[in-house]
N, C-alpha and C positions, 0 to 999 in steps of 0.2 A: 295530220296530227302534230307535226313539228310547227306548223303555222299557228295552230291553236295554242300550243305551249308558249310560243313566242309572244302571242297577244296577251296571254295571262301574265307572263313575266313583265311585259311592258306596262300593263295596267297596275300590277303590284308595285313596280318601281315608282310609277306616277303617284300612287296613293301614299307610299312611304315619303316621297318628297313633299307632298302636300301636307301630310301630318307633321313632318319635321318643321316646315315653314310655319304652320299654325302654332306648334309648340314654342318656337322661338318668339313668335309674335306675342303669344299669351304671356310668356315669361317677361317680356319687356313691359307689357301692360301691367302685370302684377307688381313689378318693381316701381313703375310709375304710381300705382295705387298706394304702395307702401309709403312713398314720399309724400303723397297728397293727404295721407292720414294725419300728418303732423300739423298742429296749429302753432302759431306764434303765441307768445304770452299775451299779446294784445287781443288776439282772437279767442283765446281760451276763456270760458266762463268760470271755471274753477281757479283756485290758487295753486300755482306751480311751486313745488317744493322739492329740494334735494335733501334726503335724509342721510346724514353723514355716518359712516361706519369706519371703525379703526383699521380693519384688515381686509377691506374690500371696497370696491367702487361705491359711490353714493347711490342710493335708491331714488329713482325719478318717479315722483308721484304728483297727482292732482288732488286737491282737497276741497270739499264742499261742506260748509257748516251752516245748518239752519239757524234761524233766529229763534232762540228758545231760552226761557228763564231757568229751565231745569236741564241737567245733564241728559244727553240723548244717546240712544244706541249708536253703534258704529258699524257700518257695512263696508267691508273691503270688496271692491268691485273689479273683477279680473277678466280682461278681454280674451277672446279666442284667437285662432289663426294657425292651427296645426303646429304650434310651438315655434314655427319659423317665420310667422308673419303677424300683422296686427299692431295696434298702438292704443295706448290708454286714451288718447285724445278722441278716438272714435266713440267713446262713452261719455263725452263731455255733456251733451244735451241731456242724455238719459240720466246721468248722475245728478245733475241739478234738479231734474224733475222728481226722481225718487227721493232725493234728500228732502224736498218740500213735501211730497205726498206721504212719505213714511215718517216724517219728522225725525230724521236721523242724520248723523254725519256720514259722509261717503268719502272714501279714499280709493282712487284708481291707481294701480301700480303699473308703471310702464316697465315691466320686467324685461330683462335682456332676453332676446330671442335665441333659440338653439341653433345658432350659426357660428361658423369659424371657431369651433372648439368649445363653445358655451354649452353647458349641459342643462337638462331640465332641473336638476337639483339646484343649480345656481339661482334660477328663477324662484324656486320654492324658498330658498334662503332669503331672497329679497322680500317675499311676502311675509315670512316669519319675522324678519327684522322690522318690517313696517308695523306689524301688530305690536311688537315690543316697544317701538318708538311711540306709537300713539297711546299705548298704555302708560308709558312713563311720563307723557306730556298731556295726560287726560284733562287736567285743570285748564290748560291753555286752550284746548279745543272743545271744552265743555262736554266731555264724553263720559258715559256711564260704562266703566270697564267690566261690569258684570254682564253686559249685553253687547258682545261683539260677535258679528256674523261675517262669514266669508262666503262670497257669492262669485261663482265663476261659470263661464260658458265654454263648452268644448275643451280645448287645451287649458283654458282658464279654470274649468271645472276640475281638471286633474290637479292643478296647482292649489285649488281650494281644498281638495281632499288630502293631498300630501302635506300641506302646511298644517291643517288641523291635526292630522295624525302625529306629525313630528313635534308640534307644539305640545300636544297632549303628553307625548313621551317625555318632554322636558318639564312637565308639571304645569303647563298653561293650557287651560281648557276654554275654548271660546263657546259661546252660547249655541251657535248653530252653523251648519254648513249647507249652503244652497247650491245645488248641483244641476246646472242646466245642460242637458244632453252632453254629459261629461265624457271625456276620453279616459278610460279606466287604467290602461297600461299596467303598471306593477303595484297598484293600490292594494289588491288583496294580499300580496306578499308582505307589504308593509304593515297591514293590519294584523297579519298572523304573527308578526314579530313583537306585538304588544303583549304585556302581561295579561292574565285572565281578568284582573280587576280593571286594567286600562281599556280592554275591549268592551267592558260593560259600561264604562263611564265616558266614552268618547262623545263628542258633540252630537246633538240631534241633527237629523238630516232631512232636507226636502229635496226630492228628485223631480225635476221638470224635464219631461221628454217630448220630443217633436215627433209625434206619431210613432211609427214602427221603424224609424231609421236606425241603422245598425250601430253607430257610434254610441249614442246615448243608451240604447237598449243593452249594450254590454255592461253598463254600470249597475244593472239589476242584480248582478252577482254580489256586488258590494252591499247593496241594500239587503239582500238575503242574509249575508254574514252579520250585518248590524242587527237585523231582526232576531236572529238566532241567539244573540247575546243580550237581548232585551233593550237595545237602544231604540229610542223613539224615532221612527221614520214616517214620511208621508210621500206619496207618489201622485203627481198630477200629469196626465198625458193629454196633449192637444192634438187630436186627430186632424190630419191634413196639414199640420205645421211642418215646416222644413228646417233642417239643421241650420242654426244660425239666425232663426227668425227673430229672436228678441233684440239682439244688438244690431242686426243689419237694417231693421226698420226704424232708423233714426236719421236725422238730416245729414249727418256726416257721411253716410254711404251714398247719398244721391249723386255725388260727383265721381264716384268710383266706377270702374269698368266691371268689377265682379261683385255682385250682390244677388245671388241666385234666389234668396228667399224674400226679396223686397217686393211687396205688392200691398194694395189696400187690404186684402183679405188676411195676409200674414201680419200686417201691422195691427189689425184689430185683435188678433190672437196674442200678439206681443204685449199690447196694453193690458189684456186680460191676465196674462201671465204675471206682469208686474203687479197688478192688483192682488192676485192670489199670493204672491210672495210677500207683499206688504202685510196682508192679513195673517200669514203664517208667522212673520216676525212679531206682529202685534200679540199673537197668542203666546209666544215664547217670552216676550218682554216682561220682566218683573223688576220692580224697584227693590 
């Protein structure tokens, strides 16, 4: 009996050691991936810009402007990464593509990650200030300020929801919020804090879910709250899609070690999702 216990303990110790080694190895690879996400200005397709703010650090953004004689809608495009990882440069190829396909200006926000004391709210403020800057400089960028959409993936979906809510509370209502498998966190609490009128007049919402995965599925509570207040919502679910499938199926992820949803099948669904989002924006877009 003692021999059996000793063997079990030895095997347990070995497993713990192996798991620890793997965790350390994976952490190093994730850090390397984070560094590899960043493009130089020469590599970047979009135009790199720092939006100056009086009482906070500049907001780091990339801008994509289509060739159009008329003012175009604006899409704020927000990467995911569990709040602690990711980079706007991973959306570079996609942003150029959707800017052309949807005939809209696109701005990706390289919001500060929630590390070293930085909060989620800091990133939300960066998104809000980006919307305000682009609105104030609409003529320079040929933007139709009546048609601003905020699009986010996972953690970026949280920032999209939170920035829409807080802008609305300040009297600025964007046209739509596009929420791809978003992390809901405290969004319902924030929505509850709005006045009854504000709850009814918040931006229309499109929910994009990756099958039945739990992170995005949690956002359905927010959809229900919007529906109950008469806010226009739409839900599109891609059965078989994996969390992260839209942003990970772009060239920037090919060199990275971690891209669980990258495959030809997932990429096909990602392009279909982009097409569906573009159609939704088209329906909402009015001059």
